[in-house]
C-alpha positions in Angstrom: -56.3 85.8 -58.2 -53.8 85.7 -55.3 -52.8 82.2 -54.3 -53.0 81.2 -50.6 -49.7 81.7 -48.7 -49.0 78.0 -48.4 -48.9 77.7 -52.2 -46.8 80.8 -52.4 -44.3 79.1 -50.1 -44.0 76.0 -52.3 -43.4 78.2 -55.3 -40.7 80.1 -53.5 -38.9 77.0 -52.5 -39.2 75.5 -56.0 -37.8 78.7 -57.4 -34.5 78.1 -55.8 -33.9 75.1 -57.9 -35.3 76.2 -61.3 -34.2 78.9 -63.7 -37.6 80.7 -63.8 -37.4 83.8 -61.5 -34.5 82.6 -59.2 -33.7 86.1 -58.0 -37.3 86.9 -57.0 -37.8 83.6 -55.2 -34.5 84.0 -53.4 -35.4 87.5 -52.3 -38.8 86.4 -50.9 -37.2 83.5 -49.1 -34.6 85.9 -47.6 -37.4 88.3 -46.5 -39.3 85.4 -45.0 -36.3 84.2 -43.1 -35.7 87.7 -41.8 -39.3 87.9 -40.5 -39.0 84.5 -38.9 -35.8 85.6 -37.1 -37.6 88.6 -35.7 -40.4 86.2 -34.5 -37.8 83.9 -32.9 -36.3 86.9 -31.1 -39.7 87.7 -29.6 -40.2 84.0 -28.6 -36.8 83.9 -26.9 -37.5 87.2 -24.9 -40.9 85.8 -23.9 -39.5 82.4 -22.9 -37.1 84.0 -20.4 -39.7 86.2 -18.8 -42.5 83.6 -18.8 -40.7 80.5 -17.4 -38.0 81.9 -15.1 -40.2 82.1 -12.0 -41.1 78.5 -12.4 -37.4 77.4 -12.6 -36.7 79.6 -9.5 -39.4 77.6 -7.7 -37.9 74.3 -9.0 -34.5 75.3 -7.5 -36.0 75.6 -4.0 -38.1 72.5 -4.4 -35.1 70.5 -5.5 -33.3 71.6 -2.3 -35.7 70.6 0.4 -36.1 67.5 2.4 -32.9 65.7 1.5 -31.9 65.0 5.1 -34.7 63.3 7.2 -32.3 63.3 10.2 -28.6 64.0 10.5 -28.2 61.2 13.1 -26.3 58.1 12.2 -28.3 55.3 10.5 -27.5 51.7 11.3 -26.0 49.6 8.5 -28.5 48.5 5.9 -31.4 50.2 7.6 -33.9 51.3 5.0 -36.3 54.2 4.9 -39.1 55.1 2.5 -40.8 58.5 2.4 -43.7 60.1 0.6 -42.9 63.9 0.3 -44.9 66.9 -0.8 -43.2 70.2 -1.8 -45.2 73.4 -1.2 -43.7 76.5 -2.8 -45.1 80.0 -2.0 -44.9 82.1 -5.2 -44.0 85.8 -4.5 -46.6 88.2 -6.0 -43.9 89.9 -8.1 -43.3 86.6 -9.9 -46.9 86.1 -11.0 -46.7 88.5 -13.9 -44.4 90.7 -15.9 -44.8 94.0 -17.9 -44.6 93.5 -21.6 -44.2 96.5 -23.9 -44.3 96.9 -27.6 -40.7 98.2 -27.4 -39.7 94.7 -26.1 -41.0 93.1 -29.3 -39.6 93.1 -32.9 -42.2 91.0 -34.8 -45.4 91.1 -32.7 -47.4 94.0 -31.3 -49.9 94.1 -28.4 -53.3 94.6 -29.8 -54.8 98.0 -28.9 -52.2 98.7 -26.3 -48.6 99.8 -25.9 -48.0 97.6 -22.8 -49.7 94.9 -20.8 -49.3 92.8 -17.7 -48.6 89.2 -18.8 -48.9 86.2 -16.4 -45.8 84.1 -15.9 -46.0 80.3 -15.9 -47.1 80.5 -12.3 -49.5 83.4 -12.9 -53.2 83.6 -13.6 -55.2 82.6 -16.7 -55.5 86.0 -18.3 -54.4 86.3 -21.9 -53.4 89.2 -24.2 -53.6 89.1 -28.0 -50.3 89.6 -30.0 -50.5 90.4 -33.7 -47.9 90.3 -36.4 -47.7 89.8 -40.2 -45.8 87.1 -42.1 -45.4 87.5 -45.8 -48.5 89.7 -45.9 -50.6 87.2 -43.9 -51.8 88.0 -40.3 -50.3 86.0 -37.4 -52.3 86.3 -34.2 -51.5 84.5 -30.9 -52.8 84.7 -27.4 -50.1 84.8 -24.7 -50.0 81.5 -22.7 -52.0 81.1 -19.6 -50.3 80.6 -16.3 -50.9 77.7 -13.8 -52.9 80.1 -11.6 -51.2 78.7 -8.6 -49.8 81.0 -6.0 -48.9 77.9 -4.1 -47.2 75.2 -6.2 -47.2 71.7 -4.7 -46.4 68.2 -6.0 -45.5 64.8 -4.5 -42.4 62.6 -4.9 -40.9 59.5 -3.4 -37.7 59.3 -1.4 -35.8 56.3 -0.1 -32.5 55.8 1.7 -30.3 53.0 3.0 -27.6 53.0 5.7 -24.1 52.2 4.4 -20.8 51.6 6.2 -18.9 54.3 8.2 -22.0 56.3 9.0 -22.9 57.1 5.5 -26.4 57.0 4.0 -27.5 56.8 0.3 -30.5 59.0 -0.5 -32.6 58.8 -3.7 -35.6 60.8 -4.7 -37.9 60.3 -7.7 -41.3 61.1 -9.2 -42.9 60.2 -12.5 -44.3 63.1 -14.5 -46.8 64.9 -12.3 -49.6 66.7 -14.2 -50.5 70.0 -12.7 -52.5 72.8 -14.3 -51.2 73.3 -17.8 -47.8 71.9 -16.7 -45.8 68.8 -15.8 -43.2 68.3 -13.1 -40.7 65.5 -12.8 -37.9 65.1 -10.3 -34.9 62.8 -9.8 -32.1 63.1 -7.3 -29.3 61.1 -5.6 -27.2 62.1 -2.6 -24.8 60.8 0.1 -25.1 61.8 3.7 -22.2 61.4 6.2 -22.7 61.6 10.0 -19.6 63.0 11.8 -21.0 63.5 15.3 -20.4 59.7 15.8 -16.8 60.6 16.7 -17.7 62.8 19.6 -18.9 61.0 22.8 -20.2 64.2 24.4 -22.5 64.9 21.4 -23.8 61.3 21.3 -24.6 61.5 25.0 -26.5 64.7 24.6 -28.4 63.4 21.6 -26.9 66.0 19.3 -26.4 64.9 15.7 -24.2 66.5 12.9 -24.0 65.5 9.3 -23.1 66.7 5.9 -24.6 65.8 2.5 -23.6 66.2 -1.1 -26.3 65.6 -3.7 -27.4 66.0 -7.3 -31.0 66.7 -8.3 -32.8 67.3 -11.6 -36.2 68.9 -12.0 -38.0 69.2 -15.4 -41.0 71.6 -15.6 -43.0 71.7 -18.8 -45.6 74.3 -19.7 -48.0 75.1 -22.6 -46.3 77.9 -24.5 -46.8 79.7 -27.8 -49.2 78.0 -30.2 -48.4 80.0 -33.3 -50.4 78.9 -36.3 -49.5 80.2 -39.8 -50.2 79.3 -43.4 -47.1 77.1 -43.1 -48.6 75.3 -40.1 -47.4 75.3 -36.5 -44.0 76.8 -35.7 -43.2 74.0 -33.2 -43.0 76.0 -30.0 -46.2 74.8 -28.4 -44.4 73.7 -25.2 -41.4 74.9 -23.2 -39.4 72.9 -20.7 -37.2 74.3 -18.0 -34.6 71.8 -16.7 -32.8 72.5 -13.4 -29.7 70.5 -12.6 -28.8 71.2 -9.0 -25.6 70.3 -7.1 -26.2 70.6 -3.3 -24.0 70.8 -0.3 -25.6 70.7 3.1 -24.6 70.9 6.8 -27.2 69.7 9.2 -27.6 69.5 13.0 -30.3 68.2 15.2 -31.3 67.8 18.9 -33.4 64.8 20.0 -35.9 65.0 22.8 -37.5 61.5 23.1 -39.6 60.9 20.0 -39.2 64.5 18.8 -36.2 65.8 16.9 -35.5 69.5 15.9 -33.1 70.1 13.1 -31.6 73.0 11.2 -29.5 73.0 8.1 -27.4 75.4 6.0 -27.5 74.7 2.2 -25.4 75.9 -0.6 -26.4 74.8 -4.1 -25.4 75.5 -7.6 -28.2 75.2 -10.2 -27.8 75.1 -14.0 -31.0 76.1 -15.7 -31.7 75.3 -19.4 -34.7 75.7 -21.7 -36.1 73.7 -24.6 -39.2 74.2 -26.8 -41.1 71.4 -28.5 -44.2 70.8 -30.5 -45.5 69.7 -33.9 -43.7 71.4 -36.8 -45.1 72.8 -40.0 -43.8 73.0 -43.6 -41.9 76.2 -42.8 -39.2 73.8 -41.4 -38.4 73.0 -45.0 -36.9 76.5 -45.3 -35.9 77.4 -41.8 -35.5 74.9 -38.9 -37.3 77.2 -36.5 -37.5 74.8 -33.5 -33.8 73.9 -33.8 -32.7 77.6 -34.2 -34.8 78.7 -31.2 -33.4 76.0 -29.0 -29.9 77.1 -30.0 -30.8 80.7 -29.2 -32.2 79.7 -25.8 -28.6 78.8 -24.9 -28.1 82.5 -24.5 -30.5 82.7 -21.6 -29.2 79.6 -19.8 -28.5 80.5 -16.2 -26.2 79.3 -13.4 -27.4 80.3 -10.0 -25.8 79.9 -6.6 -28.2 79.9 -3.6 -27.7 80.0 0.1 -30.6 78.5 1.9 -31.6 78.0 5.5 -33.7 75.0 6.6 -35.5 74.2 9.8 -37.7 71.3 10.7 -39.2 68.9 13.1 -39.4 65.1 13.2 -41.9 63.0 15.2 -41.3 59.2 15.3 -43.9 56.6 16.4 -43.2 52.9 16.0 -41.9 52.2 12.5 -43.2 55.5 11.1 -42.2 59.2 11.2 -43.6 62.5 10.2 -41.4 65.4 9.2 -42.1 69.1 8.4 -39.5 71.4 7.0 -39.3 75.0 5.8 -36.5 76.2 3.5 -36.0 80.0 3.3 -33.8 82.4 1.5 -34.8 84.4 -1.5 -38.0 82.3 -1.5 -39.9 80.0 0.9 -40.6 76.3 0.3 -42.2 73.9 2.7 -41.7 70.1 2.6 -44.0 67.6 4.5 -43.3 63.9 4.5 -44.4 60.6 6.0 -41.7 57.9 6.5 -41.6 54.2 7.0 -38.5 52.6 8.6 -37.2 49.1 8.1 -34.6 48.1 10.6 
């Protein structure tokens, strides 16, 4: 009677240490490792196509709303803001075409190609089939968030420092969205230089520059691959975006209303990492570790040039701001502010 695959695995591993049948055991382990490497290649290909649109969104969301106003802030004045980013996902980034020719281990069931949702796409799923040591391995492609508009809140605070500078900090805890989690952190320094031009001050024209660093982590449900060895430990995938931002901003005040425009250059380093519970196959091949090393090959560095326009309205100790950032994509940022002077 044929033993279940999990017992076969144990016998193969034991065979490496005992004299009985060492060549056969080693051959089977080598064959298993080769199959697993093909599987990891498919997982890496899928990772890139699935999560990249979400990290593109994170780059734009990390760029918006840094400067509430380019005007000079008085020393030790404090501002607290509740922000909401709203990213409009282009339709072309909601799905991608997957063909059997793209895959080495899996095949699409009953089809040669299929449209697969990205992390931002809909909830449709396609069945992928493969075979590991003679045992079938079937998985459904991960569902997307089904959100053509991606939004999440975060907090921002700033304090006026000497010489017309202002320290800006933004932060959110992990925000649970549909089948995903977002988290953001950032710190920046703004410097007003229109303070040196009397004519600009008299005309209520403000000019400032900002340098900032932001990090966004976006985590999604990924490939829940179950085998006779247990899970392969790639149930989740996280895209991390480290962004260095440089911004020039100008505004014109008309009483309680202020119109502002900015030009932004940012450089974003995008990295990926899979996680999840690991099965006994890790005793032979550390799949999770290997895939995370392979994912280094699809790390990206992007340089973006972004325009930003917005309006502020101040009433008493409060203010409302609406901003739209545009370039390759469009992101809106809406915020409510409280000033302590």
